[in-house]
C-alpha positions, -999 to +999 in steps of 0.1 A: +117-857-819+115-840-785+081-824-791+063-852-809+053-888-801+068-919-816+036-932-831+035-927-868+010-900-878+009-885-843+011-847-847+002-839-811+030-826-789+039-845-757+023-831-727+046-847-701+083-842-693+104-872-687+119-867-653+136-901-650+171-888-660+168-859-636+159-882-607+188-905-617+213-876-616+199-863-583+202-897-567+238-901-578+246-866-564+229-875-531+250-907-528+282-887-535+273-861-509+265-888-483+298-905-489+319-873-489+302-854-460+319-873-432+353-867-449+348-829-447+343-830-409+372-852-402+401-832-387+437-841-391+457-841-358+489-820-360+513-816-332+523-780-336+556-767-321+555-743-292+572-709-294+575-680-271+573-645-287+574-610-273+540-593-273+534-568-300+544-533-290+515-512-278+504-483-299+515-451-281+489-427-268+485-394-287+484-359-273+465-334-294+479-299-290+460-272-308+470-235-312+443-211-323+447-179-342+451-158-310+479-180-297+460-200-270+472-235-266+448-265-260+458-299-246+432-324-259+406-296-262+414-282-227+430-248-225+465-248-210+491-222-201+526-224-217+543-229-183+519-258-174+524-272-209+561-275-203+555-294-170+530-318-186+551-325-216+580-334-193+558-358-174+545-374-206+581-377-220+590-399-190+563-425-198+571-456-218+562-458-246+564-421-252+531-406-266+529-390-300+522-352-301+498-342-328+501-305-334+471-287-349+478-250-357+453-224-370+461-208-403+464-174-385+488-187-358+520-167-355+552-187-361+566-175-328+539-193-308+542-224-329+580-224-324+575-221-286+553-251-284+576-272-306+606-261-285+588-271-253+581-305-267+617-310-278+631-297-245+608-321-226+624-350-246+595-360-267+606-376-300+575-379-321+558-346-330+535-346-360+517-317-378+481-324-385+466-306-415+433-305-433+435-317-469+427-292-496+395-302-513+395-275-540+406-288-574 
């Protein structure tokens, strides 16, 4: 009889909620937390072994070479002549670690101009040449 009284003939609902069980449960939880809280902050001492490792290799620098539709070459957005390009590629190939060459070519670029830039990179000794394209968004 959760809604009625215990007196016989009482038809009025109880107007109070018995909170004693709730308080009992809350006090038990409080005691449990008081006891376990110091255990959570206690650290276990561990004597870890010492090891020496090589540092992680550095990510190589990237060189962005772009060739527009008229055959002009750009080194990181700066225009550059093909003769100067060969000299700078040779200088960059001597660096350690070698930089990566990202080649951006316009759709209207002639293959001859693209082949000259690729040959200049290969003759300079650069090992990592990547073609950068724009994904096709039409479906």
